[in-house]
N, C-alpha and C positions, 0 to 999 in steps of 0.2 A: 543403413539407418534403421532398418526393420529390427535390429537387435534390441533398440531402445523403445520402439513403439511400432505399432501395426494398425491396419485398418480396423474400424468397427464393423460389426456384422452388416450394417446397411451401407458401408463405405461412404459415409457422410463425414465422419471425423476420425481422427486417430486415437488410439488408446495406448497408454504406457504399458510396456512389458514390466516384468520384475527387474530386469536390468535397468530399465529407464528409471524406476522409482529409487533404485540404489544410487544411479549416477546423480539424480537430483538431490538426494540426502547428503551425498558427499560434497556436492556444490554448496548446499545450504550450510553445512557445517563450516566449510572453508570460508565463506563469506562472512558468517557470523563471528568466527574467531578473528577475522581481519579487522573488525571493528575495535578490537583492543588496541590496535596500532594507530588509530586516529586521534587527532587532537594534539595538544602540546605533548612533547615527549618528556614525560616525567619519570615515574618509576613503575615497576610492575604491579605494584597495588593499585595505582590509579587505572592502569590498563585493565586490570581484572574487574574493578568497580565498573568501568565503562562497559565491559562485556556483560556483566550481570544486569546492569540497567537496560541494555539493548535487548538481551534475552527475555527479561521481565516484560518489556514493552510488546515484543512479538507475541508472548504468551498472552497477554491481556487482550491484545488486538484480536488474536485468534479466538479466544473465549467469547469476546463480545460480538465477534462476526457472526456468531451463530444465535445470538439474541437479535432476532429481526422483527421489526414492526410491520414491515412490508416487503414482499419479494416479487420481482417482476418475471415474467415467463421465460424471457431470453437471457437471464442473467442480470445481477445488480439487485441491491437490496438496502433498505434503510435500517441501519444496526445501531447498537447501543454504543456510539461514539467510537467504533473501532478504529477509524481512521486517525483520530486524535492520538493514540497511543503511539503509533509509528511516527507521526509528525513531531511528537514531543521530544524524541531523540535528537532531531535536528535542532530544536530549541535548546536542548541542554548541552549538546556537543559539537554543534556546527554542521554544516551541509554534508561533509564527506561521510561522517558517521550516520547522518540521518538518511542519506540516499542509499548507503549500503545496507542499513537496517531494513529500509523499505524494500530493496531488492530481494534480501533474505526472506522477508515476509511474503513477497509476491511468489517466490518459488515454493514456499511452504503452502500457499494457497493453491499452487498448480498441483503439488503432490496430493493435497486433500480434496480438492474439486477440480480436477482436470477437464478442460474442454480445449482440445486441440484441432484446430481446423487448417492452420497454415503456420509455418515457423514464424513469419513476421507477425501474425495475430497473436501467438503466444508471447512474443516479446512485448507487444503493446499492452496486452490485457493483463500481464502478470509482473514480470520485473520492472519493465519500464513505468507502467501506470503506478504501482505502488512505491517504486523508488522515488517518484516525483514527490511523494509526501514528505521527503526529507529536504525538499526545497525550503522548508521552514527555517532552516538553519541560516539562510541568507538574510533573513530579517530579524534574527533573534535579538540583536542589540538595538534595534530600532524602537521607537515609542509604539507601544501597543504591539510589539513584535511577536507576541505569542499568537495573537489573533490573526494578524495580517499574514504572518508566517504560515499559520495553519491553512488559511484561505488560499495562499499562493500554492501550497502543496496540493490541496484538493483540486485547485483549478488545473494544475499540471496532470494530475490523474484523469480528470474530465477530458482534456484534450486527447490523451492517449486512447481512452475508450471511444471516443468520437471518431478518431481516425480509424480505429479497428472496425468500428460499426460501418463506417462509409465505405471502406475498401473492401470489406469481406462479407458484410451482412446486409447489403443495400437491398437484397431481395425480399427482406423481410418488411420492408415498408409498403404501406398501402398503395395501391395503383395510383391513386390520385394525389399522392404526397411525394414531394421532392426527397430523395434518400437522405440528403444532408440535414434538411430540416427535421426529418424523422429521427435520426441519430442524435442530433443536438437535443431534441426534446425528450427522447427515451432516456438518455444518460442523465439529463438534468432532473428527471422526475424522482430519481432516488438520491443522487449527489447533493442536490440543493437542499432538501429538507433536513438532511443529516448535518450538513454544513451550517444552516441556520440554527438548528437546535444546539449544536456544540458551541457555536459562537455565543448564543445566549447564556449558556452554562459557564463559559470561560469569563463573562463580565461579572459574574457574582463575586462579592468580596471574599467569601470563605474560600472559594476556589483559587482566586488569585493569590491569596495569602498562602494557601497549601502548596501551590505550584512554586511559589517563590522559595518555600522551605526545601521542596524537592530539588530545585536547581542548586541551591547553596550546598545540599548534602552531596549532590551528584559531582560538583566540582570542588568539593573541599579536600 
């Protein structure tokens, strides 16, 4: 396994080797290409359109993830609606495409900002956490499905980070505080404000109309 990663100088975390970066890039490309196969089986043109939308969502999420209103010392930040762009794919194309796009985005985040403490921690904090944003697809056809689906996806991501924090980073909790309470509060401190701000934006008539047009275009 040292072919793909090795210990950091302080032996606290792992760092990716060049082979590790290449392997993740190949996995990312394979997952992203697979999104063209999800949804109703129509023609190649629709599969290509779905791939373009998924790639655009990942690109927008990546760009906006660097626009931070606040960043926490041990990871996590309030960004410019970055979670929404991934969640939007679930709303447009259903949970399979949404979850797959989220996993691809999580792997991209791992490539760009890796923190590797344990294999299970990596799964929880990257592909699983961001893959949960695609759960929005399960509520896409419900009333207020865009907002409730987005909230469901964000909650899924929150649970993954809480589990990771409680299992692997409990030692960061203050001595007088229960580690579970600490990780619940820590992760809520950056996820809840972005969730609230995004939901407020999604309730504006102009955004509702615009996203309706995007959905019609995506599925035409």
